[in-house]
N, C-alpha and C positions, 0 to 999 in steps of 0.2 A: 689404143689396145683393143683388138678385136678377138673375140673368143666365143664360140658357140655355147659353151657352158661358162657363164660369167663367174669370175672369182668373187667369193662372198667375204666381205670385210665388215666386221662389227667394230664400232667405235663407242667407247663408254666414257662418261664423265661422272663427277660426283656432285651431290647437292651441298647445301650449306652445312657448316659445322661451327663450333665455338670460335669466335674471333673472325669468322669469314661468313657474314650473312648472305653474301652473293658469291657463289663459286664460279670463277671464270671458266672452269672446265665444263660446267653445265651450260653456260651461255655458248661456249664453243660448239658443243654437241648439237644444241638446238639450231644454231646458225648453219652448221655443216649440213644438217638434215634438210634445211630449206634450200640450200644451194647444191644439193647432191646431183641432180640430173645433168647439168651441162658438162660435168667432168668425169662421168662414170661409164663411158662406153666400155663394155666388157667387164664391168664391175657391178655387183649387187651390194648396196650399202644398207646397213641397219645401224641404228643408234640406240643407246640406253643411258639413262641417268640413274646412278646407283645411290642408295642412301648411305650417309656417313654413319653407319651403325655396325658395331662389332658383331651383333647377332645375325644381321640379315644381309649385309653387303655382298658376301660371297654367294649366298643363296640367290640373290637377285641377278648377279652376273651369270651364275650357272643356268638359271632359267632363261636368260637372254641367249646364251650359247645354245641351249637345247632347242629353243624355238627357231633360231635362225640357221644353225649348223654352219658357222663361218669357217672359211679357210684360214683367216687371220683375224686377230683381235688386237686393236690398238686401245690401250687404256690411257686416259688422261687424268691428271690431278694437278693441284696447285702446290707451289712451294713458296714460303715466305721469303726465301733468300734468292729465288730465281729471278734473273733479269731477262733471260732468253729461254728458248726451249732447251730442256735437259733430257737426254735419252738415257734411261737407266740401264746399267750393264749387269745388275745383279739384284736379287731379292734375298733377304735373310729370314731364317726361321725363328724370329724373335717378335714378341708382342709387346708393344709399348704400353704405358699406363696413362695415356691421355684420354680424357672423356670424349665420347662420341657426341653426335648431335642431340642425343637424349640424356646426356650427362652420365652415361654408363661407362665404366672402365672394365676392360677385358681382364680375365684372370691372368696372373703372371705365369705363363706356361708357353711352351713352343706352339707355334701356329699349327703345325702338323706333328703329331706324336711320332717319334722315331724318324722324322723327316731329315733330309740332308741339311747341314748348317746354312748353306746358301745354294741358290739355283741361278743359272744364267738364262738370259732371254733366248727364245727359239726363233725370234725374228731379229736378225743381226743388227745391233745398234749402229755399227759403222756404215751399213747400207743406208739406214735412215738418215744418218748425219750427212753422208755424201749427197743424198737427194736434196736435202735442205740447203746445203752449201752451194750446190749448183744454181739454186734460185736466190742466192745471197740472203738467205734467212739466217739470222744469228742463232747458233746452236752449239751445245757442248755435250760431252760425255760425262756421265755421273756414275759413281760407284756407291752412292749412299742414298737409297730410296726412303730413308727415315725409319721410324718405328711405328707409324700410324697406319690408318686404313689403306693408304696407297700401297705401302710395302706389303701389308697383309693380303690385300686382294691379289697383288702381283704374284706373291709367293704361292698362294693357294691355287691360283690359276695355272701356274707352271707345274706345280706338284700334281694337279688333277689330270692334266691332259695326257701325259705320257707320249711315247713315240706314235706318230700318226695323227695326233690332234692338231688343232689350228696353231699356226705360228702366232706368237704373242710378244708384245712389247709394251713398255710403260714409258710415258712421256710426261715430265713435269713442266708446267708453264708458270709464268708469274701470276700473282694474285690479281693484279690489274685494277680491281675495283677500289683499292686503297689509294687515296690521294698521295700517300707517301711512298708508293711503290717505286721500285727501281726498274720497272719494266722497260725494255728497249723495243717492245713490239706492241702494236695496237691490236684490238680484237679483229679488225678486218684482216690485218696481216696474219694473225694467228689462224683464222679460218682458211685463208689461202694456203698457209703452211700445212694445215691438217689435210687439205685436199691433196697436196703433194705427198704426204705420208701415206695416204690411202693408196695412191698410185704406186708408191714404192713397195708397199706391203703386197699389193697384187702382183707386181713384178717378181718379188721374192717367192711367192707361192708358185707361180708358173715355172720359175727356174728350178725350184725344189722338185716339182712334179716331173719336169723333163729329166732331171738327174736320176730320180728314182726309177723312171721308166727305162732309161738307158741301163741302169744297174740291173734291173729285173730282166731285161732282154739278154744282157750278157750272161746272166746266170741260167735262165731256163727258156729264153725265147718268148716270154710272155710279158705284157705290160702290167702295170699295177695301178690301182685306184688310190693307194695310199702314198704318202710322201714323207721323206725324212725332214726333220726339223733341224735348222742350221743355226745354232746359237753362237754368239761371240761375246767376249768380254773385253774390256779395255781400260783406258786411263782413269784418272780419279778427279772427282769434284766432290768434296765433302761438305754437306750442309744438312740442316734440319728441314724436314718436309712435312707438309700437311696433306 
């Protein structure tokens, strides 16, 4: 992928939380950053590890977005029941009552006051799934991002951005560090898959920008620096996530 103005992709993971002393999404993000250069022609990549903290996770993600100004954001987290990559197709405006890494529980209230009951990703899940399946990476679509920090971060990220903001997606992966895990992927395979998702996200950004430019020219003959966000929803995988 060649582009004079590189597509900017931010990838986030989470730190440890109760029952998960080593978060595989944090390991994934660190390894992805170490292997960024060979696969990122036309892509500027940034990574961030977010605290599993009801009070500060969203603020940390917001700061990373403000500092890097990404065109797309890929959020990663772990799920106790996941055996493969699971691409989330929605986030709900509900806050669970599980303690965070500091033992604190969020007040029982909507994540965003007067927010929509659910929001769908602005980076199409089926586009990401197709990219992974072409590389024979085991992946499935999910309609349940849980009620923990993963869902909270994803919902707030989608609610904050509005039209013209970065495309966003959330991907759950197996815990992997647990010897009893059902994981069908290794960490090396997970990092390779994340690189594929970064490429797929950049392709979606470029496609959205081209579509917006064509739409703008058809209306007034001028290009546009903003682009439409193209969310999709789909099938169901119900499970509890962390």
